[in-house]
TIVEX-976529 format. One record per residue: residue number from 1; x, y, z of N, C-alpha, C in turn. Coordinates in steps of 0.1 Angstrom, whole numbers. Each point is the difference from the previous one (the first is absolute). Layout:
N
<node num="NUM" n_east="X" n_north="Y" n_up="Z" ca_east="X" ca_north="Y" ca_up="Z" c_east="X" c_north="Y" c_up="Z"/>
...
END
This chain:
147
<node num="1" n_east="72" n_north="106" n_up="85" ca_east="0" ca_north="-12" ca_up="-10" c_east="-7" c_north="-10" c_up="13"/>
<node num="2" n_east="-11" n_north="-5" n_up="-4" ca_east="-7" ca_north="-13" ca_up="8" c_east="-2" c_north="-10" c_up="-8"/>
<node num="3" n_east="4" n_north="-13" n_up="6" ca_east="-3" ca_north="-12" ca_up="-5" c_east="-6" c_north="-5" c_up="10"/>
<node num="4" n_east="-11" n_north="-9" n_up="-2" ca_east="-11" ca_north="-6" ca_up="8" c_east="-5" c_north="-11" c_up="-4"/>
<node num="5" n_east="2" n_north="-14" n_up="6" ca_east="-3" ca_north="-11" ca_up="-6" c_east="-8" c_north="-9" c_up="12"/>
<node num="6" n_east="-13" n_north="0" n_up="-3" ca_east="-10" ca_north="-2" ca_up="9" c_east="-12" c_north="-11" c_up="-6"/>
<node num="7" n_east="-6" n_north="-6" n_up="9" ca_east="-10" ca_north="-10" ca_up="-3" c_east="-12" c_north="9" c_up="2"/>
<node num="8" n_east="-2" n_north="8" n_up="7" ca_east="-15" ca_north="6" ca_up="0" c_east="-1" c_north="10" c_up="-14"/>
<node num="9" n_east="-13" n_north="-1" n_up="-2" ca_east="-4" ca_north="13" ca_up="-12" c_east="6" c_north="14" c_up="3"/>
<node num="10" n_east="1" n_north="6" n_up="-7" ca_east="4" ca_north="15" ca_up="1" c_east="-13" c_north="9" c_up="-6"/>
<node num="11" n_east="1" n_north="14" n_up="6" ca_east="-7" ca_north="10" ca_up="-5" c_east="7" c_north="6" c_up="-10"/>
<node num="12" n_east="-4" n_north="-2" n_up="-12" ca_east="6" ca_north="8" ca_up="-12" c_east="-3" c_north="13" c_up="3"/>
<node num="13" n_east="-15" n_north="3" n_up="2" ca_east="-1" ca_north="17" ca_up="-1" c_east="7" c_north="5" c_up="11"/>
<node num="14" n_east="3" n_north="-5" n_up="12" ca_east="8" ca_north="5" ca_up="11" c_east="13" c_north="3" c_up="-2"/>
<node num="15" n_east="5" n_north="-11" n_up="-8" ca_east="15" ca_north="-2" ca_up="-3" c_east="0" c_north="11" c_up="-9"/>
<node num="16" n_east="-6" n_north="1" n_up="-11" ca_east="4" ca_north="11" ca_up="-10" c_east="-3" c_north="14" c_up="4"/>
<node num="17" n_east="-10" n_north="4" n_up="9" ca_east="-1" ca_north="13" ca_up="6" c_east="11" c_north="4" c_up="8"/>
<node num="18" n_east="7" n_north="-11" n_up="7" ca_east="8" ca_north="3" ca_up="8" c_east="15" c_north="3" c_up="-5"/>
<node num="19" n_east="2" n_north="-9" n_up="-12" ca_east="12" ca_north="-1" ca_up="-8" c_east="2" c_north="15" c_up="-5"/>
<node num="20" n_east="13" n_north="5" n_up="4" ca_east="1" ca_north="14" ca_up="-6" c_east="-5" c_north="11" c_up="5"/>
<node num="21" n_east="-11" n_north="-1" n_up="10" ca_east="-7" ca_north="9" ca_up="8" c_east="10" c_north="15" c_up="6"/>
<node num="22" n_east="-4" n_north="10" n_up="-3" ca_east="4" ca_north="11" ca_up="4" c_east="14" c_north="5" c_up="-5"/>
<node num="23" n_east="2" n_north="-8" n_up="-10" ca_east="13" ca_north="1" ca_up="-5" c_east="0" c_north="10" c_up="-12"/>
<node num="24" n_east="5" n_north="12" n_up="1" ca_east="-2" ca_north="11" ca_up="-9" c_east="13" c_north="-3" c_up="-11"/>
<node num="25" n_east="7" n_north="-7" n_up="0" ca_east="14" ca_north="-3" ca_up="-10" c_east="-6" c_north="-11" c_up="-12"/>
<node num="26" n_east="-14" n_north="-7" n_up="1" ca_east="-3" ca_north="-9" ca_up="-7" c_east="-7" c_north="6" c_up="-9"/>
<node num="27" n_east="0" n_north="-5" n_up="-14" ca_east="-9" ca_north="6" ca_up="-8" c_east="-7" c_north="-10" c_up="-9"/>
<node num="28" n_east="1" n_north="-14" n_up="3" ca_east="-4" ca_north="-13" ca_up="-4" c_east="1" c_north="-13" c_up="8"/>
<node num="29" n_east="-10" n_north="-5" n_up="2" ca_east="-2" ca_north="-12" ca_up="8" c_east="-7" c_north="-9" c_up="-12"/>
<node num="30" n_east="5" n_north="-12" n_up="2" ca_east="-4" ca_north="-12" ca_up="-9" c_east="-1" c_north="-11" c_up="9"/>
<node num="31" n_east="-13" n_north="-7" n_up="-3" ca_east="-4" ca_north="-11" ca_up="12" c_east="-5" c_north="-12" c_up="-11"/>
<node num="32" n_east="3" n_north="-13" n_up="5" ca_east="-4" ca_north="-10" ca_up="-7" c_east="-6" c_north="-11" c_up="10"/>
<node num="33" n_east="-10" n_north="-8" n_up="-3" ca_east="-1" ca_north="-10" ca_up="10" c_east="-3" c_north="-14" c_up="-9"/>
<node num="34" n_east="4" n_north="-10" n_up="5" ca_east="-3" ca_north="-13" ca_up="-10" c_east="-9" c_north="-4" c_up="11"/>
<node num="35" n_east="-10" n_north="-7" n_up="-11" ca_east="-13" ca_north="-8" ca_up="8" c_east="1" c_north="-16" c_up="-7"/>
<node num="36" n_east="-5" n_north="-8" n_up="9" ca_east="0" ca_north="-14" ca_up="-2" c_east="-11" c_north="-1" c_up="-12"/>
<node num="37" n_east="3" n_north="-6" n_up="-10" ca_east="-9" ca_north="-3" ca_up="-10" c_east="-4" c_north="-16" c_up="-1"/>
<node num="38" n_east="-10" n_north="-3" n_up="-6" ca_east="-4" ca_north="-12" ca_up="-5" c_east="-4" c_north="1" c_up="-15"/>
<node num="39" n_east="10" n_north="-6" n_up="-11" ca_east="-2" ca_north="2" ca_up="-11" c_east="-2" c_north="-11" c_up="-10"/>
<node num="40" n_east="-4" n_north="1" n_up="-11" ca_east="1" ca_north="-8" ca_up="-11" c_east="-8" c_north="-15" c_up="7"/>
<node num="41" n_east="6" n_north="-11" n_up="-7" ca_east="-6" ca_north="-9" ca_up="6" c_east="2" c_north="-9" c_up="12"/>
<node num="42" n_east="9" n_north="10" n_up="8" ca_east="4" ca_north="-7" ca_up="11" c_east="-6" c_north="9" c_up="11"/>
<node num="43" n_east="-9" n_north="-3" n_up="6" ca_east="-8" ca_north="6" ca_up="11" c_east="6" c_north="-2" c_up="14"/>
<node num="44" n_east="8" n_north="12" n_up="3" ca_east="7" ca_north="0" ca_up="12" c_east="-9" c_north="5" c_up="13"/>
<node num="45" n_east="-1" n_north="-9" n_up="7" ca_east="-8" ca_north="2" ca_up="12" c_east="9" c_north="6" c_up="11"/>
<node num="46" n_east="11" n_north="-3" n_up="4" ca_east="8" ca_north="6" ca_up="7" c_east="16" c_north="-1" c_up="-5"/>
<node num="47" n_east="9" n_north="10" n_up="3" ca_east="13" ca_north="5" ca_up="-5" c_east="7" c_north="-1" c_up="15"/>
<node num="48" n_east="10" n_north="-9" n_up="3" ca_east="5" ca_north="-1" ca_up="8" c_east="17" c_north="5" c_up="0"/>
<node num="49" n_east="4" n_north="8" n_up="9" ca_east="12" ca_north="7" ca_up="-4" c_east="11" c_north="-4" c_up="13"/>
<node num="50" n_east="8" n_north="-6" n_up="-2" ca_east="12" ca_north="-1" ca_up="10" c_east="13" c_north="8" c_up="-2"/>
<node num="51" n_east="6" n_north="-1" n_up="10" ca_east="14" ca_north="8" ca_up="1" c_east="8" c_north="-1" c_up="12"/>
<node num="52" n_east="12" n_north="1" n_up="-1" ca_east="10" ca_north="0" ca_up="11" c_east="-2" c_north="14" c_up="6"/>
<node num="53" n_east="0" n_north="-2" n_up="16" ca_east="-1" ca_north="17" ca_up="6" c_east="14" c_north="3" c_up="1"/>
<node num="54" n_east="3" n_north="14" n_up="-2" ca_east="14" ca_north="1" ca_up="3" c_east="6" c_north="3" c_up="-14"/>
<node num="55" n_east="2" n_north="-13" n_up="-6" ca_east="5" ca_north="2" ca_up="-14" c_east="-10" c_north="7" c_up="-9"/>
<node num="56" n_east="-12" n_north="-1" n_up="1" ca_east="-9" ca_north="6" ca_up="-11" c_east="2" c_north="16" c_up="5"/>
<node num="57" n_east="0" n_north="4" n_up="9" ca_east="0" ca_north="15" ca_up="4" c_east="12" c_north="6" c_up="-6"/>
<node num="58" n_east="13" n_north="-5" n_up="3" ca_east="14" ca_north="0" ca_up="-4" c_east="-1" c_north="1" c_up="-16"/>
<node num="59" n_east="-6" n_north="-8" n_up="-7" ca_east="-1" ca_north="1" ca_up="-16" c_east="-9" c_north="12" c_up="-4"/>
<node num="60" n_east="-9" n_north="2" n_up="5" ca_east="-12" ca_north="11" ca_up="-4" c_east="7" c_north="12" c_up="3"/>
<node num="61" n_east="8" n_north="1" n_up="13" ca_east="6" ca_north="14" ca_up="3" c_east="14" c_north="0" c_up="-12"/>
<node num="62" n_east="6" n_north="-6" n_up="-1" ca_east="9" ca_north="-2" ca_up="-14" c_east="-6" c_north="7" c_up="-12"/>
<node num="63" n_east="-10" n_north="-8" n_up="-5" ca_east="-6" ca_north="5" ca_up="-12" c_east="-6" c_north="15" c_up="-1"/>
<node num="64" n_east="-4" n_north="2" n_up="14" ca_east="-6" ca_north="16" ca_up="2" c_east="13" c_north="7" c_up="0"/>
<node num="65" n_east="11" n_north="0" n_up="7" ca_east="14" ca_north="5" ca_up="-2" c_east="3" c_north="4" c_up="-13"/>
<node num="66" n_east="2" n_north="-11" n_up="-8" ca_east="3" ca_north="4" ca_up="-15" c_east="-9" c_north="7" c_up="-4"/>
<node num="67" n_east="-13" n_north="0" n_up="1" ca_east="-9" ca_north="8" ca_up="-6" c_east="4" c_north="16" c_up="3"/>
<node num="68" n_east="4" n_north="3" n_up="14" ca_east="4" ca_north="13" ca_up="5" c_east="12" c_north="3" c_up="-9"/>
<node num="69" n_east="9" n_north="-10" n_up="-1" ca_east="15" ca_north="2" ca_up="-6" c_east="-5" c_north="7" c_up="-14"/>
<node num="70" n_east="-7" n_north="-8" n_up="-9" ca_east="-3" ca_north="4" ca_up="-13" c_east="-10" c_north="13" c_up="-3"/>
<node num="71" n_east="-8" n_north="3" n_up="9" ca_east="-10" ca_north="12" ca_up="-4" c_east="2" c_north="9" c_up="13"/>
<node num="72" n_east="-2" n_north="15" n_up="-2" ca_east="-3" ca_north="7" ca_up="10" c_east="-12" c_north="-2" c_up="7"/>
<node num="73" n_east="-2" n_north="-6" n_up="14" ca_east="-10" ca_north="-3" ca_up="6" c_east="-2" c_north="8" c_up="12"/>
<node num="74" n_east="-12" n_north="4" n_up="2" ca_east="0" ca_north="5" ca_up="16" c_east="-6" c_north="-11" c_up="11"/>
<node num="75" n_east="-7" n_north="-11" n_up="-7" ca_east="-2" ca_north="-12" ca_up="9" c_east="-6" c_north="-12" c_up="-8"/>
<node num="76" n_east="2" n_north="-10" n_up="6" ca_east="-4" ca_north="-12" ca_up="-6" c_east="-8" c_north="-11" c_up="10"/>
<node num="77" n_east="-11" n_north="-4" n_up="-2" ca_east="-6" ca_north="-11" ca_up="7" c_east="-4" c_north="-14" c_up="-7"/>
<node num="78" n_east="2" n_north="-10" n_up="7" ca_east="-3" ca_north="-12" ca_up="-6" c_east="-8" c_north="-10" c_up="13"/>
<node num="79" n_east="-8" n_north="-5" n_up="-2" ca_east="-8" ca_north="-5" ca_up="9" c_east="-6" c_north="-11" c_up="-8"/>
<node num="80" n_east="7" n_north="-16" n_up="6" ca_east="-4" ca_north="-11" ca_up="-8" c_east="-6" c_north="-10" c_up="11"/>
<node num="81" n_east="-11" n_north="-6" n_up="-3" ca_east="-9" ca_north="-10" ca_up="8" c_east="7" c_north="-14" c_up="-2"/>
<node num="82" n_east="-4" n_north="-7" n_up="12" ca_east="5" ca_north="-14" ca_up="-3" c_east="-11" c_north="-8" c_up="6"/>
<node num="83" n_east="-1" n_north="-14" n_up="-1" ca_east="-12" ca_north="-8" ca_up="6" c_east="-10" c_north="-3" c_up="-12"/>
<node num="84" n_east="-11" n_north="-2" n_up="7" ca_east="-12" ca_north="-4" ca_up="-13" c_east="-6" c_north="10" c_up="-4"/>
<node num="85" n_east="-4" n_north="4" n_up="-12" ca_east="-9" ca_north="10" ca_up="-5" c_east="-12" c_north="-5" c_up="-7"/>
<node num="86" n_east="-11" n_north="7" n_up="-4" ca_east="-9" ca_north="-1" ca_up="-7" c_east="0" c_north="5" c_up="-12"/>
<node num="87" n_east="-7" n_north="-2" n_up="-12" ca_east="-1" ca_north="10" ca_up="-10" c_east="-4" c_north="13" c_up="0"/>
<node num="88" n_east="5" n_north="11" n_up="-2" ca_east="-2" ca_north="14" ca_up="2" c_east="4" c_north="6" c_up="15"/>
<node num="89" n_east="7" n_north="-7" n_up="4" ca_east="8" ca_north="5" ca_up="12" c_east="15" c_north="5" c_up="-5"/>
<node num="90" n_east="4" n_north="9" n_up="5" ca_east="11" ca_north="9" ca_up="-1" c_east="13" c_north="-10" c_up="5"/>
<node num="91" n_east="9" n_north="-2" n_up="-10" ca_east="11" ca_north="-8" ca_up="4" c_east="13" c_north="10" c_up="5"/>
<node num="92" n_east="-1" n_north="13" n_up="-7" ca_east="14" ca_north="7" ca_up="0" c_east="-5" c_north="16" c_up="-5"/>
<node num="93" n_east="11" n_north="8" n_up="6" ca_east="-4" ca_north="13" ca_up="-3" c_east="15" c_north="8" c_up="-2"/>
<node num="94" n_east="3" n_north="4" n_up="-10" ca_east="10" ca_north="11" ca_up="-4" c_east="0" c_north="14" c_up="1"/>
<node num="95" n_east="4" n_north="7" n_up="4" ca_east="0" ca_north="18" ca_up="1" c_east="13" c_north="3" c_up="-2"/>
<node num="96" n_east="-1" n_north="9" n_up="-8" ca_east="14" ca_north="10" ca_up="-2" c_east="-4" c_north="16" c_up="0"/>
<node num="97" n_east="11" n_north="7" n_up="4" ca_east="-4" ca_north="15" ca_up="0" c_east="12" c_north="7" c_up="-4"/>
<node num="98" n_east="-1" n_north="9" n_up="-8" ca_east="11" ca_north="9" ca_up="-6" c_east="-5" c_north="13" c_up="-4"/>
<node num="99" n_east="9" n_north="9" n_up="-1" ca_east="-3" ca_north="12" ca_up="-4" c_east="-8" c_north="1" c_up="-14"/>
<node num="100" n_east="7" n_north="-12" n_up="-10" ca_east="-8" ca_north="2" ca_up="-13" c_east="-4" c_north="-14" c_up="-2"/>
<node num="101" n_east="-12" n_north="-2" n_up="-10" ca_east="-10" ca_north="-12" ca_up="-1" c_east="14" c_north="-7" c_up="-6"/>
<node num="102" n_east="7" n_north="2" n_up="-10" ca_east="8" ca_north="-10" ca_up="-7" c_east="7" c_north="-11" c_up="8"/>
<node num="103" n_east="9" n_north="5" n_up="13" ca_east="7" ca_north="-8" ca_up="7" c_east="-13" c_north="-6" c_up="8"/>
<node num="104" n_east="-8" n_north="4" n_up="5" ca_east="-9" ca_north="-8" ca_up="5" c_east="-6" c_north="-10" c_up="-7"/>
<node num="105" n_east="-3" n_north="2" n_up="-14" ca_east="-9" ca_north="-9" ca_up="-7" c_east="11" c_north="-13" c_up="-2"/>
<node num="106" n_east="12" n_north="4" n_up="-4" ca_east="9" ca_north="-10" ca_up="-2" c_east="5" c_north="-9" c_up="12"/>
<node num="107" n_east="1" n_north="6" n_up="11" ca_east="5" ca_north="-8" ca_up="11" c_east="-8" c_north="-5" c_up="5"/>
<node num="108" n_east="-15" n_north="-3" n_up="-3" ca_east="-11" ca_north="-4" ca_up="5" c_east="-2" c_north="-13" c_up="-11"/>
<node num="109" n_east="5" n_north="2" n_up="-11" ca_east="0" ca_north="-10" ca_up="-10" c_east="11" c_north="-11" c_up="3"/>
<node num="110" n_east="10" n_north="8" n_up="1" ca_east="13" ca_north="-10" ca_up="5" c_east="-2" c_north="-8" c_up="11"/>
<node num="111" n_east="-6" n_north="3" n_up="12" ca_east="-4" ca_north="-5" ca_up="12" c_east="-9" c_north="-11" c_up="-5"/>
<node num="112" n_east="-12" n_north="1" n_up="-4" ca_east="-10" ca_north="-7" ca_up="-5" c_east="6" c_north="-13" c_up="-10"/>
<node num="113" n_east="8" n_north="2" n_up="-7" ca_east="10" ca_north="-8" ca_up="-9" c_east="5" c_north="-8" c_up="8"/>
<node num="114" n_east="9" n_north="3" n_up="9" ca_east="9" ca_north="-6" ca_up="8" c_east="-5" c_north="-8" c_up="11"/>
<node num="115" n_east="-13" n_north="7" n_up="7" ca_east="-7" ca_north="-8" ca_up="10" c_east="-6" c_north="-12" c_up="-6"/>
<node num="116" n_east="-6" n_north="1" n_up="-16" ca_east="-6" ca_north="-12" ca_up="-4" c_east="5" c_north="-11" c_up="-5"/>
<node num="117" n_east="15" n_north="3" n_up="-2" ca_east="9" ca_north="-12" ca_up="-5" c_east="12" c_north="-5" c_up="8"/>
<node num="118" n_east="1" n_north="11" n_up="10" ca_east="15" ca_north="-5" ca_up="7" c_east="-5" c_north="1" c_up="16"/>
<node num="119" n_east="-8" n_north="5" n_up="5" ca_east="-2" ca_north="3" ca_up="16" c_east="-2" c_north="-19" c_up="4"/>
<node num="120" n_east="5" n_north="-1" n_up="10" ca_east="-2" ca_north="-14" ca_up="6" c_east="-11" c_north="-1" c_up="8"/>
<node num="121" n_east="-12" n_north="-6" n_up="-11" ca_east="-11" ca_north="-2" ca_up="6" c_east="-4" c_north="-12" c_up="-12"/>
<node num="122" n_east="-6" n_north="-11" n_up="10" ca_east="-6" ca_north="-9" ca_up="-7" c_east="-16" c_north="-2" c_up="-2"/>
<node num="123" n_east="-4" n_north="-1" n_up="-10" ca_east="-13" ca_north="-1" ca_up="-3" c_east="-8" c_north="-10" c_up="-4"/>
<node num="124" n_east="-10" n_north="-5" n_up="4" ca_east="-7" ca_north="-13" ca_up="1" c_east="-14" c_north="4" c_up="-4"/>
<node num="125" n_east="-9" n_north="-5" n_up="-11" ca_east="-9" ca_north="4" ca_up="-3" c_east="-11" c_north="-16" c_up="3"/>
<node num="126" n_east="-9" n_north="5" n_up="9" ca_east="-10" ca_north="-11" ca_up="2" c_east="-14" c_north="1" c_up="-6"/>
<node num="127" n_east="-3" n_north="-10" n_up="-9" ca_east="-14" ca_north="1" ca_up="-5" c_east="-8" c_north="-13" c_up="-2"/>
<node num="128" n_east="-12" n_north="-1" n_up="-7" ca_east="-8" ca_north="-10" ca_up="-1" c_east="8" c_north="-13" c_up="-7"/>
<node num="129" n_east="11" n_north="3" n_up="-8" ca_east="6" ca_north="-8" ca_up="-6" c_east="13" c_north="-5" c_up="5"/>
<node num="130" n_east="2" n_north="6" n_up="12" ca_east="15" ca_north="-4" ca_up="9" c_east="6" c_north="12" c_up="3"/>
<node num="131" n_east="12" n_north="-1" n_up="3" ca_east="9" ca_north="9" ca_up="4" c_east="11" c_north="-1" c_up="-9"/>
<node num="132" n_east="7" n_north="10" n_up="-1" ca_east="14" ca_north="2" ca_up="-9" c_east="9" c_north="11" c_up="3"/>
<node num="133" n_east="12" n_north="1" n_up="4" ca_east="8" ca_north="10" ca_up="0" c_east="3" c_north="8" c_up="-12"/>
<node num="134" n_east="0" n_north="14" n_up="2" ca_east="1" ca_north="8" ca_up="-9" c_east="14" c_north="4" c_up="-5"/>
<node num="135" n_east="5" n_north="-3" n_up="-10" ca_east="13" ca_north="7" ca_up="-6" c_east="0" c_north="12" c_up="-7"/>
<node num="136" n_east="11" n_north="7" n_up="-1" ca_east="-1" ca_north="13" ca_up="-4" c_east="-1" c_north="-5" c_up="-16"/>
<node num="137" n_east="-8" n_north="10" n_up="-6" ca_east="0" ca_north="0" ca_up="-13" c_east="9" c_north="6" c_up="-9"/>
<node num="138" n_east="2" n_north="-6" n_up="-10" ca_east="9" ca_north="6" ca_up="-12" c_east="3" c_north="15" c_up="-1"/>
<node num="139" n_east="-15" n_north="6" n_up="-1" ca_east="0" ca_north="12" ca_up="-5" c_east="5" c_north="9" c_up="14"/>
<node num="140" n_east="-6" n_north="-6" n_up="13" ca_east="8" ca_north="7" ca_up="11" c_east="13" c_north="2" c_up="2"/>
<node num="141" n_east="8" n_north="-14" n_up="-1" ca_east="14" ca_north="2" ca_up="-2" c_east="5" c_north="11" c_up="-10"/>
<node num="142" n_east="-3" n_north="-3" n_up="-13" ca_east="3" ca_north="7" ca_up="-10" c_east="-3" c_north="17" c_up="0"/>
<node num="143" n_east="-11" n_north="2" n_up="10" ca_east="0" ca_north="18" ca_up="4" c_east="10" c_north="3" c_up="7"/>
<node num="144" n_east="9" n_north="-7" n_up="6" ca_east="14" ca_north="5" ca_up="8" c_east="10" c_north="5" c_up="-9"/>
<node num="145" n_east="-1" n_north="-6" n_up="-11" ca_east="11" ca_north="6" ca_up="-11" c_east="-2" c_north="14" c_up="-3"/>
<node num="146" n_east="-10" n_north="7" n_up="3" ca_east="0" ca_north="13" ca_up="-5" c_east="6" c_north="8" c_up="13"/>
<node num="147" n_east="4" n_north="-5" n_up="11" ca_east="5" ca_north="7" ca_up="8" c_east="17" c_north="-4" c_up="3"/>
END
């Protein structure tokens, strides 16, 4: 299990290639990458993500450990960036590995749902019409009820 919180961009290809490499016991690897987007009427030029060092890593580790308790996983990776990012830049990556695809897919979905609405990050969007803090959407919070 590896949890990384960093300001610098990460190389998705290198991370995905290294994750689970050489493990003959793994039959499934699932990856997901979140990307900054500029959507609808709101033109976002920068998304700024803040966090509390130490607290954030502990919370992400707890979420990943919960996934490992619920599903049979061979490995888990969570990378989450902070600082200013432009549309198109990668924000985060989740990877799960298991002997079977069902566990890997479900654990990845669980992690993504919890990271989206419960991880201690604060997001601010900056655009031509000003800036605003981003709150968890009702549908993101509702997604937690299935777990």
